[in-house]
N, C-alpha and C positions, 0 to 999 in steps of 0.2 A: 682372892677372888679373881676368876678369869672371865672377862666379858668380851665378846666379839661384837663389833658393830659391822653389820653387813650393808655396805653402801655408805662410806664416810663422806657424803656430799655436804650440802648446806646445813642440814640438821644433824646427820650422823657424824660428820666431822667435828661439829661443835661438841656433841656428847662425848665422842672418843677422846678429844683433846682434854676436856675438863676432867673426865674420869681418870685419864692417865696422869694428869697433874696431881690429882688427889690420891694417887698411890695404887689405883686399880691396875691389874695386869691386863692391859687392853690390846686386842688385835683387831685388824680391820680387813674386810674383803673388799678390794678395790680393783680397778683395771686401768689400762691405758696410761696416759700422761699423768693422771692423778696418782696412780700407784707408783710410777717411777719417781715422781717428786717426793712422795712420802718416804719411800725407801731411801732416797739419796739425801734428803734435807730434813726429814721429819714432817710432822703435821703442825701447821701454824694456825693459831686462832687469834683473830683481831677483834677485840672488844672496843667499845667506845672509849674506855679508859685504860686499856691494857693490851699487850700483845706478847704472846709467848709461843714457843715451839717445843713439842714433845716428841719423843721417839716411841713408836708403836710397831709391833710386828704387823707386817702387811703382805698380803698375797692375793692373787686372783684364783687360787686353788684352796678351798676350805680344808681339804685333806692335809695340807701343810701346817694348819693351825691347830688341828686336833679338837677333842671334846672340850666344851666350855661349861662354866657354871650358869651362864646366861647369854642369850643372843638377842640383840636389838636390830631389827630389820628396818632400814630407812630408805631402801631403794624406791624409785618411782614405780607407779603401777605397771607401765609397759615392760619393766624388767622383772616383775615378780614371777612370771612363769619360769624363767631361767633359774630362779632361786630354788624352786621346788626340786629340781634334779641335782642340785649341788650342795644343799645345806646339810645333808645327812651326816657327814663326818664331824660336824660341830656339835652334834646332839648326843647326849646320854638320855636314858629313859625319862629322867626328871628335869632336863634342861628347859627352863621356861624360854619361850620365844615371843618377844613383844614386837608387834608390827605397828610402827608409827607412820601412818600413811595419810594421804590427802583423799578427800571425797568419801564415797561409800566404800568400805573395805570388803575384800573378797570373802571374809568370814562372817559377814553381817548377820546371816540367819542361823549361824551355829550358836546354840544356847539361847535362841530368841524366845522360845516358848510359843504356845498358841498354834494357830493353823499354818503359820508361815515357818515354823521351826524346821531347821535343817535344809531349807531350800538352797540350791546352788546358784551361783552367779557366773555362768560360763564365760561372759565377757572378761571377767577379772581373774578367774581361776579355771582355765581350760582343762577339761577332763578331771576336775577336782585334784589337780596335781599337788597344790599346796595343802589342801585338806588331808590328803593321804600322807604327805611327807611330814607334816607337823603333828597332826592328831589333836584332838580336842583337849587332851590332858596337859599339853605343853602350852597351849595358845593363850596369849594375852593381847588385848587390843589397846590402842592408844592413839593420841594425836599430839602434835607439837605446835605451840602457839608462836614461837619466835619467827621473826623475819630475818633471813640470812641469805648469803650467796657464796659462790666460789669464784672470786675475782681472777684467780689464777690457780694452776695445778698445785695442790698441796697447801692451799691457803683458804681458810674459812673466815668470812667477815660477817659479824653480827650487826644488824642495824636497828632492831627493835624487838621488844617482847620477851627478852630473856628472863625478866623478873616473873613473867607469868608461867614460863616453863612448859612442862609436859603433863599430860594426864594419861593414866593407864587404868585398866580394869579388866576383870575376867568377863568373858562373854556372857556367862549366866549370872553374873553379879555375886557369885559365891566366893568365900575366902580361897586364896590360892597361894601356896608357899612361894611361888615365883614373885609375887607382888612384894613380899618382905625382902627378898634378895635384891630386887631392883631398887627398892627404896634405899637400901644400904649403899648400893653402887652410886645412885644419884647423890646421896648425901655426901659421899666421899668426894665427889666432884663439885660440891657446893652448887648443885643444880636443883632448881625448884621442881618438885614432883608432887602431883596430887593423885591419890587413888580414888577413883569415882565409884560410887555404888552402882551406877548404871552408865557404862561407858558410851552406850548409844546416844544418850541425851547430849553428851559432849560432842560426839561426832556430828550430830545435827546442828548443834550450835556453831561449830566451826564451819560446816558446810554452808550454812546460811551466810556467814561472814564472807566466805570465799566467793559465793555466787553473787553477793551484793555488788561487787566491783570487778572481780576477776574477768568475767567475759568481756566487759568494756575495755579492760586493760589489754586483753589479747587483740581485740579488734582495732584498737587505736595505737597499739604498741606504746602505751603510756603508763607511767606510775599511777598508783591508785589516786592520789590527790588531784592529778590532772584531769581525771575523768569526772571529778565532782566540782569542776568549775562551771560546767554547763548545767543549769537547773533542770533542763529536760532529762538529762541523764540521771540526775539525782532522783527525779520522780520515777524513772524506769527502775532504778535500784530499789526504791521502796516497793514497787509493784512486784519485783522478783522476790523480795523477802516475804511479802504477803502470800505469794504463791507457794513458796517453800513452807511457810507456816501451815497452809492448808494441807500440803502433802504430809508434813509431820503428823498432824492431827489424824489424818486418814490412816497413817501407819501406826497409830496408837501411842504416839509420843506427845508429851506435854512439855514443850520447851519454849518458854516465853522469849521472844526476840525483841529487844529494845531497839527499834529502828532509829530513834533519835541518837542513841549512843553510837550505833554502827555508822550512821551518816557522819556524825561529828568526827569520829576516828578516821573515816575515809577521807575527809576533807584535808587532813594534815599528814597522812601517811605517804611518804615519798618512796616507798618500797615497790619494786616490780614483783608481782606474784611469781611463784616458781614456774607455773605453766608458761608465762610470758618469757621468763628467763630461758626456758627450753626452746621456745620458738626462735628467740634471737640467737641462741647458740647452735641451732640446727639439731637439737636432740628430740627424740620421740616425745610426744606430748601426752599428758594424762587426760585425754579427752573422755575416755570411757568412765574412769572412776569419778571424775568431777562432774561430768555432764551427761553422758549417755545413760549411765545407770540410774540417776535420779529420775530421768524420763521413763525408764523401764519400770521403776517402782511405782511411778504415778499411774502408768497404764495398768499395773497389777491391781491397784486399789481404786481405780476409776476416778482419778483426779486429773483435771486439765491444767496445763501450765503454759498458756499461750505466749506470754512475754518471754519466759525462759526458753521455751522451745524454739522460738524464732532466733534468739541470740545463739543458741547452741547450733542450730543449722548453719548460721553464718560462720561460726568458729570451725565447724567441720570442713566447710569449703576452704577456709583459710589454711587449716592444718594440712589438708590434702594437697592444696596448691603448693605448700612448702615441702611436701614429701615427708611429713612427720606424723602422718596418721593414715591408716588404710582401712578404717572401719566404715 
């Protein structure tokens, strides 16, 4: 089985290393110093109780890697438009392409059903580039729960959540042969994978978790647990989750959010969210997928999100000031 991980960063690098160790023929599309380190030294995975290095085929040119049995795209949302024009050489007609992304995904309304079915999200997929390059038949959605980072080029460090793993599903909830193939690839890497009957419910569950503390982490440049020392910020976190629940309901989703469980987890989580990692590293920030698009959806269905809207406005100012967002 040939699996290509497009973007072997904090999540993609973890998946690529584990699958390669499990005997899958893994390739990665990377760039810059990370690509150079992987080519020269291999891809290293640091777990709480283990550390190992694997050799994988690596290139910044998908054409050098050739057609794959499956592709897992884990690049951040700002890089997705560039994927649309480059991913073609990796694809056969039946190659499943799983997008493990943060926030609202570019494909959200594909296979949605109802009055919103098929709508585009130009912020995330300009000119429908990804929609046209991937096609509905290949598309698989997903999220990753683990907290991880790239402490140096060629090295991935897992800090929490690996046991919860990843969740994937077809956009329309119907059976998809690509789901079976990816289940086998994850199993070979001893990676936890759940196939969800409705992947959008899981997307909203994770987004609610991301929004509960992520904006405060960005604005204070602090790990999650440090934002939950101040009870005023904990109350703000609860209000955001209440607003997100109202948005979910208006969008036709019924996803109960256990605020007490989220707050309890946030109080002890020492991880810096990926968008804060990007701010600190000077990388483009996923402002639109995580923040702007939920506000766009709220406007679409007539829901107001005053607490979240204020925090997002502050984040946009911070991101623009750092030169990492131009929206």
